[in-house]
N, C-alpha and C positions, 0 to 999 in steps of 0.2 A: 188802499189799492189805487186810488185816484189818479195822480199824475202819471204814474207808470203806464196805465192803460192806453193813454194817447200815443205813447212811444213804442208800445210792445211790438208792433209789426216790423219796425225797422231795426230794433236792437237784437240782432241774432248773431253778432260777430263771435268768433271763436279765437282762442289762443292755443298754441300747440304746446303740449307737454309730453315729451317722449314720442311714442308712436301714435298718439291720439290728439284730438283737439277738443276743447271744452268751452262752454259758454261761461264767461265771468259774470255770473249773476248771483243775487241773493235769493233766498227761498221765496220772499215776498214777490220779487220780480218774476220768478218762475210762475207763481200762482197767477199773477196779474197778466202775464203773457198768455197763459192758457185761457183765462177768462175772456180776454180780449179776442182771441182767436175763435172761441166758441160763440161769442156774440156775433161774429162775422160768418158763422157757419163753417168754419175751417177746422179740420181735425189735425192730428199730429202724433208724434211719438217721442217719448222721453226715455233716455237711457242714462244710467247713473254709474259711470265707470269708476271702479276702485283699482287698487294696485294689481289684483289678480286679473282683472280684465285688461289692464295695460300690458301685463306680461303676455297674456294670450294674444293680444292684438299685435305685439311685436313679432310674433312668429307666424301668424295666420292671417292672410289677407281677407278672408271671409269674415273673421271676427272683427278685424279693423273696420271693414265696411259697415258692419252692424252698428258701430259707434258713429262713424263719420256720416252715415246716411240718416241718422236720427234728426228730428227737427230741433231737439234740444238735448245737449249732453252736459250733465253737471257732475262735478267731482264728488264721488262718494268714497272718501278715503283721505285721511290727512296726509299720507305720503304724496299723493297727487297734488294737494294744496302746497305742501312744502317744496316739492320739485318746481312748481310754477314760481314760487317766491324766490327760489335760488336763481331762476332765470331772469328775475326782475319783473315778473308779471304777477299782479295781485289778483288772486281768486278770492272774492269776498268771504266765502265760507264753504265748508263742507255741506253738501245737500244730499241727504239719503232718501231712498224710497220709503224707509220707515218713518221719516218725518213728513214726506210729501203725502202719504196716505191720509194724514190728519189735516194738514193745511189745505190740500185740494178738496178734501171732503167738507171742510168748513166753508170754503167758497162755494162748493156745489150746493150745500144746504141753503146758503144765502140766495144764490141765483136760481135755485130750483133746477139744477142740472142733475139728472139721474145718474147714478154710478152703478158699476158692476164689479164684483170681486171674483177673480178667477185664479185659483191656485192655493197653495198651502196644503198641509196634511188634511185628511178627512175630518170634516166638521169645523175646521178652522175658518173657512170663509163665512159660514153662518154665524159663528161666535164673533168674528171680527165685525160683521155687519151689525150685530147687537151692540157691540162696544161703540161703534161709530154713531149709531142711532141714539144711544144713551147720551153721548156728548153733544151731538148736533141733532136735536129732535126734528128739525125740518128737512133732514136729509131724505132723499128718495133712493132706495136701493132696489134696483129692478132685477137683481139676480146674484146668486152666490154659488160657486161651483168649484169642486176639487176634482180635477181630471184624474182618472185612474193611472196607475204606474204603467209606463210604456204606451200611453195614448198616442204619442207622436208618430208611432209606427203603424197605427191603425187608421186607415182612411175613414172608416165609419165613425170613429171617435172624433176625429177632426170635424167631420161633417156635422155631428151632433152638437159639438161646441159652437160651431159657426151658426147653426140654425137657432140654438137657444139664445145666442148673443143678438142675432138679428131681431128675434121676437121681442127681446127685452129692450132693445133700442136705447142703450145708455149713451151719455155724452162723455163720460170718463170711465175708462176700464183699467182697473189695477190688475196686472198679471204678475203673480208671484210664484214663478217656477224656477228661478235661478237662471243666471246668464250662462250660455246663450240660448238655452231652450225657450225661455219666455220671449226673447226677441224674434226668434225664428217663427214662433207661433203667431206673434203680433203681425209679422209681415204677411202671414197667410190669411189673417182676419181683417186687416185694415181696409181692403178693397170693398168689403161689404158695408163698412161703416165709415165712409170718408169724412163725416162731420164729427167724429169722436176723437178724443185724445186717449192714447194708450200709454200707460206708465209701467215699464218694466221695473218691478219694485222688490224683487228678491224675497227676503224673509219677512217683508213688511206685514203681510196678511197674518202670518204665524205670530209675529210680535203683537199685533193689534188684538189678536184672539187670546193672547196669554198662553199660547201653546209653547212658545219658546221665550225664555227670559231675555230681556235686553240689558245691556250694560248700564250702570248708573251714568247720569249726565256728565259727571266730572271726568269719567273715563272716556266718554265719547268726545268731550271737548279737548282732552289731552292726547287724542289719537291712540287710545289704548283699548278701544272696543274689541279689536282683534284678540287681545289677550284674554278678555272676559269670555269671548266665544270659544277660544281655544280651551280654557279651563272648563267650560260647560260641555264641550263636545270634542275631547282630545282625540278619540279614535277616528273621527271623521275629518278633523281639520288639521291635525298635527303635520302631516306631510305637506299639505297645501300651504299652510302658513309659514312653517319653519324651514322646509327644504326648498320650496319653490318661490314663495312670495317674498320672504325676508331678504334673501340674497339679491333678488331682482330689485327690490325697493332700495337697498343700499347702493346697488350699481347705478340705478337711475338718479338718485340724489347726488352721487359722486360726479356723474357725467354732467348733470345740470350745473353743479357748482363750478366745475372746470370750464364749461362753456361760457358761463358768466364771467369767470376770472380772465379768460383769454380773448373775450370778444371786444 
């Protein structure tokens, strides 16, 4: 982590890809940035936009603001990486919430930063905590909670989550409720813990718990994780992936290629 820590405060530039902008960072650089900020007592928020989030951001200013206002935005989706490369901009890698939950927890164990797991199906946060503790014995987990369905419409539930989080006083909070619900919740919680980092991590908690299978590494590296997830949950994901995201991804890649060609 060494040399990057000294530069972490200044390297937060972004590059634009379609309707959003992302930080051209590696996973190690993201971890070191967070560690350096935590050592200074500074909190923040990480968002990991994929092609579905790009599509939503292209139509909804509020969604776009959730990405643009994050302290770090890193590309979770090979189409976003490919689109950037077509523009002549190199994004070093795809960085997912499912990867960050492990790498940030490893750093948290080393530096003794307590973490909190919020989200996933019932029982998943607790099982994810056990998996993380098995891999990183020095890790401090101050809480694990799976909010009930519809909690965001119940002020009492939000208050209970906020109260539990403040009592636990973590330095890193993984919120796995899906975009944009997790980002909206994070915005409501951050004021109470200004020195903590919040990571909107999607299905990462469920993956870590073993509640949802993750694609093999070769499929993730080839940009085919979406195909694995589609095969695993066709009823839930077919419309989103095939009817909405795929045409948008093809359109974005075409526009980026034409823009580079005629610029």
